[in-house]
C-alpha positions in Angstrom: -4.2 -28.5 9.0 -1.5 -29.3 11.2 0.1 -25.9 10.9 -3.2 -24.2 11.8 -3.8 -26.1 14.7 -0.1 -24.9 16.0 -1.1 -21.6 15.3 -4.2 -21.9 17.2 -2.2 -23.4 20.1 0.4 -21.0 20.6 -2.4 -17.9 20.2 -4.4 -19.8 22.9 -1.0 -19.8 24.7 -0.6 -15.9 24.1 2.5 -16.9 22.6 2.5 -16.5 18.9 6.1 -15.9 18.3 6.4 -19.8 19.5 4.8 -20.3 16.2 6.7 -18.2 13.6 9.6 -20.4 12.8 7.9 -23.5 12.7 5.3 -21.6 10.2 8.4 -19.8 8.2 9.9 -23.2 7.8 6.3 -25.0 6.7 5.8 -22.1 4.0 9.2 -22.9 2.3 8.0 -27.0 2.6 4.9 -26.3 0.8 5.7 -24.1 -2.1 6.6 -25.8 -5.2 8.4 -22.3 -6.0 8.8 -18.8 -4.5 6.1 -17.5 -6.5 3.6 -19.5 -5.2 1.0 -18.2 -2.4 0.0 -20.9 0.0 -2.8 -20.8 2.5 0.2 -20.9 5.3 1.2 -17.3 4.3 -1.7 -15.5 6.1 -1.3 -17.5 8.6 2.4 -16.9 9.1 1.6 -13.0 8.7 -1.1 -13.0 11.2 1.5 -14.8 14.1 3.8 -12.3 12.8 1.7 -9.3 13.3 0.4 -10.7 17.1 4.0 -11.1 18.1 4.8 -7.7 16.3 7.8 -9.3 14.9 7.4 -7.3 11.9 10.5 -7.9 10.1 10.1 -11.5 10.3 7.2 -11.2 8.0 9.3 -9.5 5.4 10.9 -13.2 5.0 8.1 -14.1 2.6 6.7 -10.5 1.8 9.4 -9.9 -0.4 8.6 -12.6 -3.0 6.9 -11.9 -6.0 3.6 -13.9 -6.0 2.3 -15.3 -9.6 0.3 -18.3 -8.6 -2.4 -18.2 -6.3 -5.0 -20.8 -5.5 -8.0 -19.5 -3.3 -8.9 -15.4 -4.0 -9.0 -15.6 0.1 -5.4 -16.3 0.8 -4.7 -13.4 -1.8 -6.8 -11.0 0.3 -5.5 -12.0 3.4 -1.9 -12.0 2.3 -2.6 -8.7 0.9 -4.2 -7.0 4.4 -1.9 -8.6 7.1 1.3 -7.8 4.5 0.0 -4.4 4.3 -0.3 -4.0 8.3 3.4 -5.1 8.8 4.7 -2.6 6.3 2.5 0.1 8.3 4.0 -1.2 11.4 7.5 -0.6 9.5 6.6 2.8 8.3 6.9 1.7 4.8 3.7 2.9 3.7 4.4 2.7 0.0 4.8 -1.2 0.3 1.6 -1.3 2.0 -0.2 1.1 -0.5 0.7 -1.7 -3.0 -0.3 -4.7 -0.9 -3.6 -2.7 0.2 -4.2 -1.5 -3.6 -3.9 -5.4 -4.8 -6.8 -6.3 -2.5 -9.1 -3.2 -3.4 -8.5 -4.0 -7.1 -8.9 -7.8 -7.6 -11.1 -9.2 -9.4 -14.6 -10.1 -6.9 -18.0 -11.0 -7.8 -19.2 -10.0 -4.5 -18.1 -8.0 -1.9 -15.9 -9.2 1.1 -15.4 -8.0 4.9 -11.4 -8.3 4.0 -11.7 -5.9 0.9 -14.1 -3.5 3.1 -11.5 -3.4 5.7 -8.4 -3.0 3.2 -10.1 0.1 1.3 -10.2 2.1 4.9 -6.5 1.5 5.5 -5.8 2.2 1.7 -7.5 5.6 2.3 -5.7 6.6 5.3 -2.5 5.1 4.2 -2.7 7.2 0.7 -3.4 10.5 2.9 -0.3 9.7 4.8 2.0 8.9 2.2 0.6 11.3 -0.8 -1.8 13.5 0.5 -4.7 12.3 -1.6 -6.8 8.9 -2.4 -6.3 8.0 -6.2 -9.2 6.7 -8.1 -10.2 3.3 -9.0 -7.9 2.3 -11.5 -10.0 0.8 -14.8 -8.9 -2.8 -13.7 -11.1 -2.5 -10.6 -14.3 -5.2 -10.6 -17.3 -3.4 -10.7 -18.6 -4.7 -7.4 -15.5 -2.9 -5.8 -16.1 0.4 -7.7 -20.1 0.1 -6.7 -19.9 -0.8 -3.3 -16.9 -0.1 -1.3 -17.5 3.3 -1.0 -20.9 3.0 0.6 -19.6 0.6 3.0 -16.8 2.9 4.0 -18.7 6.6 3.9 -16.7 8.1 7.1 -13.2 7.6 5.4 -14.4 9.1 2.1 -15.5 12.3 4.1 -12.2 12.1 6.1 -10.3 12.4 2.5 -12.9 15.0 1.5 -11.8 16.8 4.6 -8.2 16.4 4.5 -8.2 17.8 1.0 -9.7 21.4 2.4 -5.9 21.8 4.0 -7.2 22.9 7.3 -5.5 21.5 10.6 -8.1 22.3 12.7 -11.0 21.3 10.5 -9.6 17.8 10.2 -9.1 17.6 13.9 -12.6 18.6 14.7 -13.8 15.8 12.5 -11.8 13.2 14.0 -12.5 13.7 17.4 -16.2 13.9 16.1 -15.5 10.5 14.9 -13.3 9.0 17.4 -15.4 6.0 18.4 -15.9 4.9 14.8 -12.3 5.2 14.0 -11.2 3.2 17.8 -14.2 0.2 16.6 -12.3 -0.2 13.2 -8.5 -0.5 15.2 -7.7 2.6 12.9 -7.5 5.6 15.4 -3.6 5.1 15.4 -3.4 5.3 11.4 -6.0 8.3 11.9 -3.8 10.3 14.2 -1.0 10.0 11.7 -3.3 11.4 8.8 -3.8 14.3 11.0 -0.2 14.8 11.9 0.9 14.5 8.0 -1.3 17.5 7.6 1.5 19.8 8.7 4.0 17.9 6.3 1.3 18.3 3.4 0.6 22.2 3.9 4.8 22.8 4.2 5.4 20.8 1.1 2.5 23.2 -0.7 4.6 26.0 0.7 7.9 24.9 -0.8 5.6 25.3 -4.5 5.1 28.7 -3.9 8.2 30.4 -1.8 11.9 30.3 -2.2 12.4 31.7 1.3 10.5 31.7 4.2 10.5 32.6 8.2 9.8 29.7 10.6 7.4 32.2 12.2 5.6 32.4 9.2 6.0 28.8 8.4 4.5 28.0 11.8 1.6 30.5 11.3 0.5 29.0 7.8 0.3 25.2 8.8 -1.1 26.0 12.1 1.6 25.0 14.5 2.0 26.7 17.9 5.8 27.9 17.9 8.1 28.7 15.2 10.5 25.6 17.0 7.7 23.5 16.3 8.3 24.4 12.4 11.6 24.3 12.8 11.7 20.5 14.1 8.9 19.6 11.0 10.8 20.9 8.5 14.1 19.0 9.6 12.8 16.0 9.7 11.2 16.4 6.3 14.4 17.1 5.1 16.4 14.2 6.7 13.3 12.5 4.8 14.2 13.6 1.8 10.4 15.0 1.4 11.9 18.5 0.7 15.0 20.1 -0.4 15.6 23.2 2.3 18.2 25.1 4.3 17.7 26.6 7.6 19.4 29.6 8.9 19.7 29.6 12.3 20.7 33.0 12.6 17.8 35.0 11.2 15.2 32.0 11.4 14.8 31.9 7.5 14.2 28.7 5.5 15.3 28.4 1.7 13.8 26.0 -0.3 16.2 24.2 -2.9 16.0 22.1 -6.1 16.3 18.6 -6.1 20.2 18.0 -6.0 20.2 14.7 -7.1 21.8 14.8 -10.9 20.9 11.0 -11.6 24.4 10.3 -12.6 26.3 8.7 -9.4 27.0 4.6 -9.5 24.7 4.2 -6.9 21.8 5.8 -9.2 22.9 3.8 -12.0 23.2 0.4 -10.4 19.6 1.3 -9.2 18.4 2.0 -12.5 20.3 -1.2 -14.1 18.6 -3.5 -11.5 15.0 -1.7 -12.1 15.5 -2.5 -15.9 16.8 -5.8 -15.2 13.9 -6.8 -13.2 11.1 -5.2 -15.4 13.0 -7.6 -18.4 12.4 -10.8 -15.9 8.9 -9.5 -15.3 8.2 -8.9 -19.0 9.5 -12.5 -19.7 7.5 -13.9 -17.0 4.0 -12.0 -18.8 5.2 -13.5 -22.0 5.1 -16.9 -20.7 1.9 -16.8 -19.0 0.4 -14.8 -22.2 1.3 -18.0 -24.1 0.2 -20.3 -21.5 -3.4 -18.7 -21.0 -3.5 -18.6 -24.5 -3.4 -22.4 -25.3 -5.6 -23.1 -22.3 -8.4 -25.3 -23.6 -10.7 -24.2 -21.1 -9.9 -20.3 -21.4 -10.8 -20.9 -24.9 -13.7 -22.6 -24.8 -15.2 -20.2 -22.3 -14.1 -17.3 -24.4 -16.1 -18.9 -27.2 -18.9 -19.9 -25.3 -19.3 -16.2 -23.9 -18.9 -14.3 -26.9 -17.7 -15.9 -30.3 -17.4 -12.4 -32.0 -15.6 -10.7 -29.6 -13.4 -13.6 -29.4 -12.4 -13.5 -32.9 -12.0 -10.1 -32.9 -9.8 -9.0 -30.1 -6.4 -8.2 -30.7 -2.8 -9.6 -29.5 -2.4 -6.3 -28.0 -5.6 -6.0 -26.1 -5.1 -9.7 -24.5 -1.7 -8.9 -23.3 -3.4 -5.6 -21.9 -5.7 -7.6 -19.9 -3.5 -10.1 -18.7 -0.9 -7.3 -17.4 -3.8 -6.0 -15.3 -4.8 -9.2 -14.2 -0.9 -10.1 -13.2 -0.8 -6.0 -11.5 -3.3 -7.3 -9.3 -1.2 -10.3 -7.9 1.4 -7.8 -6.6 3.8 -7.4 -9.8 
């Protein structure tokens, strides 16, 4: 309560940055471990957003969360955390958090999930050019209702799939007011810009060499110079592998040069394996604790005795894994 009063005071003073350090310290004081999600996480991330101190939010976002007391805390943590990653242009990390907000267990749809799904559609288009279907562990409530509440974003995704820049631009212009009302117009413009990148990536799957003039014509850019800038940016970001011959204006598309045998790559793979092993041990521990929980066993018996007795260990562990995956593991 004291921390919430502090947050409200700094917001009234229009100085959210003054509350960041105290709330960050409070989060660590209240946590029993770095794996616990507290009600202050969302409050802290909100101040980081308002103060545009996105990197400060990473101090709590980089923790693996396993313990959640209140569902609202989880939804807000995922939503605000994703907005911070969007501000840092870390769209893959933003997608992970938005995915957790959309697929988390829920008995009724809430406004946070609806807003998270809108951004989930936009960030998915920016990052990969398509919106994944709902995984099987998504609640039936979300699967039935989310698209009905976000129809304009579903239509945007459909329009994006045609690959036509002009059609997408027309659609965005005709629905600009709705996107602005949702405070998503900035992301929508990034979706439009990503269309060039997506169409250039499609060309790499068809051609070995192509002139800058042909690239500009194919992806609806105004000049070969603009095409060159887009190709150079994509090469720098590692999104395509190509070389540009400045003399004749030709672009040669190459295979991925990574041989996966450098010392850096070996270290990366090793650290990933170590993290997976640690998560596996954590999953086993949670599995055992839930298996022995009296309240859980009683509900299983009361709900469906036959299903409880026939459920195999493999199925049980799969269900637990899917539950844990919604918490950002």
